[in-house]
C-alpha positions as CSV (number, residue, x, y, z in Angstrom):
1,M,0.0,0.0,0.0
2,F,1.7,3.2,-1.2
3,R,-0.5,6.1,-0.2
4,N,-1.1,7.5,3.3
5,T,-4.7,8.4,2.5
6,I,-6.8,5.6,0.9
7,L,-10.5,6.4,0.8
8,S,-13.3,4.1,-0.4
9,K,-15.3,5.1,-3.5
10,S,-18.0,6.6,-1.2
11,K,-15.4,8.4,0.9
12,K,-17.1,7.0,4.0
13,Y,-14.4,4.6,4.9
14,E,-10.6,4.5,4.8
15,L,-7.8,2.0,4.8
16,A,-5.7,3.2,7.8
17,P,-2.3,1.8,8.7
18,V,-1.9,-0.3,11.8
19,L,1.6,-1.6,11.3
20,R,3.8,-0.2,8.5
21,G,6.8,-2.1,7.0
22,R,7.4,-5.7,6.2
23,V,5.2,-7.9,8.4
24,Y,5.6,-11.7,9.1
25,Y,2.6,-13.8,9.9
26,P,0.6,-11.2,11.8
27,R,-1.9,-12.4,14.5
28,Y,-5.2,-10.7,15.1
29,F,-7.4,-11.0,18.2
30,Y,-10.7,-9.5,19.5
31,I,-11.0,-9.1,23.2
32,P,-14.7,-9.0,24.1
33,S,-14.2,-7.9,27.8
34,V,-12.7,-4.6,26.7
35,K,-14.2,-4.4,23.2
36,Q,-10.7,-4.0,21.7
37,Y,-8.6,-5.6,19.0
38,I,-4.9,-6.5,19.2
39,V,-2.6,-7.0,16.2
40,Y,1.1,-8.1,16.4
41,S,3.8,-9.2,14.0
42,D,7.5,-9.3,13.4
43,L,8.2,-6.1,11.6
44,D,11.2,-4.9,9.5
45,G,12.1,-1.4,10.5
46,T,12.4,-0.1,6.9
47,G,10.2,3.0,7.3
48,P,6.8,3.7,5.7
49,F,7.8,3.3,2.1
50,R,11.4,2.3,2.0
51,V,12.4,-0.5,-0.3
52,Y,16.0,0.4,-1.2
53,E,17.1,1.0,2.4
54,K,17.1,-1.8,4.9
55,E,17.6,-1.9,8.6
56,T,18.5,-5.0,10.7
57,K,15.7,-5.3,13.2
58,P,16.4,-6.9,16.6
59,Y,14.2,-9.7,17.9
60,G,10.8,-8.6,19.1
61,K,7.4,-7.9,17.7
62,A,5.3,-4.7,17.1
63,Y,1.9,-4.6,18.7
64,S,-1.1,-2.3,18.2
65,L,-4.2,-2.2,20.4
66,L,-7.3,-0.7,18.7
67,D,-10.8,0.2,19.8
68,E,-13.9,-1.0,18.0
69,N,-13.7,1.9,15.6
70,G,-10.2,1.0,14.4
71,N,-8.4,3.8,16.2
72,N,-5.0,3.0,17.7
73,I,-5.0,3.1,21.5
74,V,-1.3,2.1,21.9
75,T,1.4,0.9,19.6
76,F,4.7,-0.4,20.8
77,E,7.5,-2.9,20.3
78,T,8.8,-5.4,22.8
79,P,10.9,-8.6,22.8
80,L,8.6,-10.2,25.4
81,S,6.4,-13.1,24.4
82,F,2.7,-12.4,24.0
83,S,0.1,-14.7,25.5
84,S,-3.4,-15.0,24.0
85,R,-4.5,-16.9,27.1
86,S,-4.0,-13.9,29.5
87,G,-3.2,-10.9,27.3
88,C,0.1,-10.5,29.1
89,F,3.7,-10.3,27.7
90,Y,6.2,-12.6,29.4
91,G,10.0,-12.6,29.5
92,P,12.5,-14.4,31.7
93,T,12.8,-11.6,34.2
94,S,9.8,-9.3,33.6
95,Y,6.3,-9.1,32.2
96,I,3.8,-6.6,30.9
97,P,0.1,-6.9,32.1
98,L,-1.1,-4.7,29.3
99,L,-4.8,-5.4,29.5
100,E,-4.8,-5.2,33.3
101,T,-3.0,-1.9,33.6
102,G,-3.4,-0.3,30.1
103,K,0.3,0.5,30.3
104,K,3.3,-1.0,28.4
105,D,5.7,-0.8,31.4
106,A,7.5,-4.0,32.3
107,L,7.2,-5.3,35.9
108,P,9.5,-7.7,37.7
109,Y,8.3,-11.1,38.7
110,N,7.8,-11.6,42.4
111,Q,10.1,-14.6,42.3
112,I,12.2,-16.3,39.6
113,H,12.8,-20.0,40.1
114,N,15.7,-21.9,38.5
115,S,17.4,-18.6,37.5
116,K,20.7,-20.3,37.1
117,L,19.2,-23.0,34.9
118,D,21.0,-25.7,36.9
119,L,18.0,-27.8,38.2
120,G,18.2,-31.5,37.3
121,A,15.2,-33.3,35.9
122,R,14.0,-34.7,39.2
123,D,14.5,-31.4,41.1
124,F,12.7,-29.4,38.4
125,E,9.7,-31.8,38.5
126,K,9.6,-31.7,42.3
127,L,9.6,-27.8,42.3
128,F,7.1,-27.7,39.4
129,I,4.6,-29.8,41.3
130,Q,5.1,-27.9,44.5
131,L,4.4,-24.5,42.8
132,Y,1.6,-26.0,40.8
133,T,-0.4,-27.3,43.8
134,S,-0.2,-23.9,45.5
135,A,-1.0,-21.7,42.5
136,E,-4.3,-20.2,41.4
137,Y,-3.2,-19.7,37.8
138,I,-0.6,-21.6,35.7
139,E,0.6,-20.9,32.2
140,F,3.3,-22.4,29.9
141,I,5.2,-19.8,27.9
142,N,7.5,-19.9,24.9
143,L,10.6,-17.8,25.4
144,R,12.3,-18.7,22.1
145,V,10.1,-16.4,20.1
146,M,12.2,-13.6,21.7
147,G,15.3,-14.9,20.0
148,D,16.6,-15.8,23.4
149,Q,19.5,-18.3,23.1
150,I,19.6,-19.0,26.9
151,H,16.0,-19.6,27.9
152,E,13.8,-22.2,26.1
153,A,10.5,-21.7,27.9
154,G,9.0,-21.2,31.3
155,V,6.0,-21.8,33.6
156,V,4.2,-18.7,35.0
157,F,2.5,-19.2,38.4
158,K,0.2,-16.7,40.1
159,R,0.4,-17.3,43.8
160,Q,-1.5,-15.1,46.3
161,G,-2.1,-12.7,43.5
162,K,1.6,-12.3,42.5
163,L,3.4,-13.7,39.5
164,E,6.4,-16.1,39.6
165,I,8.2,-17.9,36.9
166,L,10.0,-21.2,36.7
167,L,12.6,-21.1,33.9
168,S,13.8,-23.8,31.5
169,G,17.1,-23.4,29.7
170,V,18.0,-24.2,26.0
171,R,20.5,-26.8,27.1
172,D,19.1,-29.7,29.1
173,S,15.6,-28.2,28.6
174,R,13.0,-29.2,31.1
175,M,10.2,-28.3,28.7
176,I,9.1,-30.2,25.5
177,C,8.6,-28.2,22.3
178,C,5.5,-28.9,20.2
179,S,4.8,-27.5,16.8
180,Q,1.5,-26.3,15.4
181,E,0.3,-24.5,12.2
182,N,-3.1,-23.0,11.6
183,R,-3.1,-21.1,8.3
184,T,-6.6,-19.8,8.9
185,T,-5.4,-17.7,11.9
186,N,-1.7,-17.3,10.9
187,N,-0.7,-19.3,14.0
188,R,2.7,-20.9,13.5
189,E,4.0,-20.5,17.0
190,D,5.5,-23.4,18.9
191,Y,4.2,-24.2,22.3
192,Y,5.8,-26.0,25.3
193,L,4.8,-28.6,27.9
194,P,6.7,-29.5,31.1
195,D,9.0,-32.5,30.7
196,I,7.7,-34.4,33.7
197,S,6.1,-37.8,34.3
198,K,2.3,-37.9,34.0
199,K,2.3,-34.4,32.5
200,E,-1.3,-34.8,31.4
201,T,-2.4,-34.6,35.0
202,F,-0.8,-31.1,35.3
203,P,-2.4,-29.0,32.5
204,Q,-2.2,-25.2,32.4
205,S,-5.2,-23.2,33.6
206,E,-8.1,-22.2,31.4
207,P,-7.5,-18.8,29.7
208,S,-8.0,-15.9,32.1
209,T,-9.0,-13.6,29.2
210,E,-11.2,-14.5,26.2
211,M,-9.4,-13.6,23.0
212,I,-11.0,-14.5,19.7
213,S,-8.7,-15.2,16.8
214,L,-9.6,-13.4,13.5
215,E,-9.6,-15.7,10.5
216,T,-8.8,-15.5,6.8
217,S,-10.3,-17.5,3.9
218,D,-7.1,-17.2,1.9
219,A,-4.3,-19.6,3.0
220,N,-1.9,-18.4,0.3
221,P,-2.0,-14.6,-0.3
222,F,0.8,-14.9,-2.9
223,V,-1.3,-16.5,-5.6
224,H,-3.8,-14.2,-7.2
225,C,-5.2,-14.7,-10.7
226,R,-6.7,-11.9,-12.7
227,T,-9.7,-14.0,-13.6
228,G,-12.4,-14.9,-11.2
229,L,-15.7,-13.6,-9.9
230,F,-16.9,-12.3,-6.5
231,R,-13.5,-12.1,-5.0
232,E,-12.4,-9.4,-2.4
233,F,-9.5,-8.4,-4.6
234,Q,-9.7,-8.0,-8.4
235,I,-6.7,-7.1,-10.5
236,K,-7.7,-4.4,-12.9
237,K,-4.3,-3.8,-14.7
238,H,-0.6,-3.9,-14.2
239,I,2.4,-2.1,-15.6
240,G,5.5,-4.3,-15.5
241,I,9.1,-4.4,-16.7
242,S,9.9,-7.6,-18.6
243,S,12.5,-9.8,-17.1
244,S,15.0,-12.3,-18.6
245,R,16.6,-15.6,-17.8
246,N,20.1,-16.5,-18.9
247,G,20.1,-13.5,-21.1
248,I,17.1,-14.6,-23.0
249,P,14.1,-12.2,-22.8
250,N,11.1,-13.8,-21.2
251,N,7.9,-11.8,-21.6
252,V,5.5,-14.6,-20.9
253,L,6.4,-16.3,-17.6
254,I,7.6,-13.5,-15.4
255,E,7.3,-9.7,-15.3
256,A,9.2,-8.3,-12.3
257,W,8.7,-5.0,-10.4
258,S,5.3,-4.4,-11.8
259,T,2.8,-1.8,-10.5
260,T,-0.5,-3.5,-10.1
261,Y,-3.9,-1.8,-9.7
262,V,-6.4,-3.6,-7.6
263,R,-10.0,-3.2,-6.7
264,F,-10.7,-4.2,-3.1
265,K,-14.3,-4.7,-1.9
266,T,-15.4,-5.1,1.7
267,K,-18.2,-4.0,4.0
268,G,-20.1,-2.9,0.9
269,E,-17.3,-0.5,0.1
270,T,-14.9,-0.3,-2.8
271,F,-11.3,0.8,-2.6
272,R,-9.0,1.3,-5.6
273,I,-5.4,0.7,-4.5
274,K,-2.0,0.6,-6.2
275,I,0.6,-2.1,-5.2
276,L,4.3,-1.8,-6.1
277,N,6.9,-4.5,-6.7
278,V,4.4,-7.3,-7.7
279,E,5.9,-10.3,-9.4
280,K,3.8,-12.0,-12.1
281,F,4.3,-15.6,-13.2
282,G,2.1,-16.2,-16.2
283,P,-1.5,-15.5,-15.1
284,V,-0.5,-15.6,-11.4
285,Y,0.4,-12.5,-9.4
286,N,2.5,-12.6,-6.2
287,L,0.1,-10.0,-4.7
288,G,0.4,-10.7,-1.0
289,L,-3.1,-9.3,-0.1
290,R,-5.7,-10.8,2.1
291,T,-8.1,-9.9,4.9
292,F,-8.7,-11.2,8.5
293,Q,-12.1,-11.0,10.2
294,L,-14.0,-12.4,13.2
295,P,-15.5,-15.9,12.6
296,A,-18.7,-15.5,10.6
297,T,-20.8,-16.9,13.4
298,I,-20.1,-13.9,15.6
299,R,-19.3,-11.2,13.1
300,T,-21.5,-8.1,12.9
301,K,-21.6,-5.3,10.3
302,N,-19.5,-3.2,12.7
303,S,-16.7,-5.7,13.2
304,L,-13.4,-4.6,12.0
305,V,-11.7,-5.9,8.8
306,F,-7.9,-6.0,8.7
307,M,-6.0,-6.2,5.5
308,E,-2.4,-7.5,5.0
309,S,-0.1,-6.2,2.3
310,V,2.9,-8.7,2.5
311,Q,5.5,-10.3,0.3
312,D,7.1,-13.7,0.7
313,C,10.4,-13.0,-1.1
314,G,12.6,-10.2,-2.3
315,D,12.8,-6.7,-1.0
316,N,10.3,-5.1,1.3
317,R,7.2,-4.0,-0.5
318,L,6.8,-0.3,-0.5
319,G,4.1,0.7,2.0
320,G,3.5,-2.9,3.1
321,G,2.0,-3.8,6.5
322,V,-1.3,-4.2,8.2
323,F,-4.3,-1.9,7.5
324,V,-7.8,-1.6,9.0
325,V,-11.0,-0.6,7.4
326,R,-12.6,2.1,9.5
327,P,-14.8,5.2,9.2
328,A,-12.9,8.0,7.3
329,T,-11.2,10.6,9.3
330,N,-11.1,13.0,6.4
331,K,-12.8,13.2,3.0
332,N,-9.8,14.5,0.9
333,P,-8.1,11.7,-1.0
334,S,-5.2,14.1,-1.8
335,E,-4.5,14.9,1.8
336,D,-1.1,13.3,1.8
337,I,0.4,15.1,-1.2
338,P,1.4,18.8,-1.6
339,S,-1.6,21.1,-1.8
340,D,-0.4,22.8,-5.0
341,M,-0.1,19.5,-6.9
342,T,-2.8,17.6,-8.8
343,E,-3.2,13.8,-8.5
344,K,-2.4,13.5,-12.2
345,H,0.9,15.4,-11.8
346,F,1.8,13.5,-8.7
347,N,1.2,10.1,-10.3
348,S,3.5,11.1,-13.3
349,L,6.5,11.6,-11.0
350,P,9.1,8.9,-10.2
351,I,8.2,6.7,-7.2
352,K,11.2,7.9,-5.2
353,L,10.1,11.5,-5.6
354,Q,6.5,10.6,-4.8
355,E,7.7,9.0,-1.6
356,E,9.7,12.0,-0.6
357,L,6.8,14.4,-1.3
358,M,4.4,12.3,0.9
359,S,6.9,12.0,3.8
360,P,9.0,15.2,3.8
361,V,12.0,15.3,6.2
362,T,11.3,17.9,8.9
């Protein structure tokens, strides 16, 4: 998505950015108790439209909490591991009770068990059971999502209203890693179980916070054909530069770096958008667009729709990220370009210059 201001045809709705940059398997949740949405993803820090300049991003994810109208309440980045069971962020030494406090400040655990990661299998199991039987809430957490090369996972215990953690190291791990993949909800995160005897008799607690995963009907957003009826995204035209293989021009199989014009229809609204750097293989476009919504059984006309603009290979797509369909905050589609310039003139300029005019350095 290239423009800052993207209005629907009626100008009643807009596609507003939630996370800008190159996103990786974003997750989307609705939290009924507070009537809010949370979105998170790994995110390359390449700026709003940068494709030629790259930054190496440290481990950690970007998070955005939104209200039911699609307005950002808080956006931040943290290396801590998010839990969809409690709405907290957990690390080996601290945690963030975001939904409880409404703040992104990290708090220390009341106690850290096995901090030296030197407990043997028998001592770990004995301590686990001791903490388990005296806790009112238990949760198993994955610490490897932080890029942590020391801690594998951990068990969070709430005892007498205070949080404690029992750590497991990467070497001689006391937790068992289990894989999962749900393409409907973008869930590809490993989960952990304690490596103890009769582990099935020591399950983690039921979720303390209800969080409903948003779903997509498109398991592969990188395969879009121009033909087809009644789809959310319809390719209207593209302007591409022909590529070649082994010095032989190939104008049929692949056209690289194409600009593709797409019609996007949702909530009874139509958006016309321009996507840059789209690869085309024969009739198939590596478009990287799809939407996520609440399950149809509980969805209402006011439920938010999120749209991904992603790419599975190559450079960061200009203006990529996660967007939300929400009521328009202004009615001027040219709000993001200089006031003395027409849309026709703006569109005739090189992309690099368009980028600079939309995001002037102050």
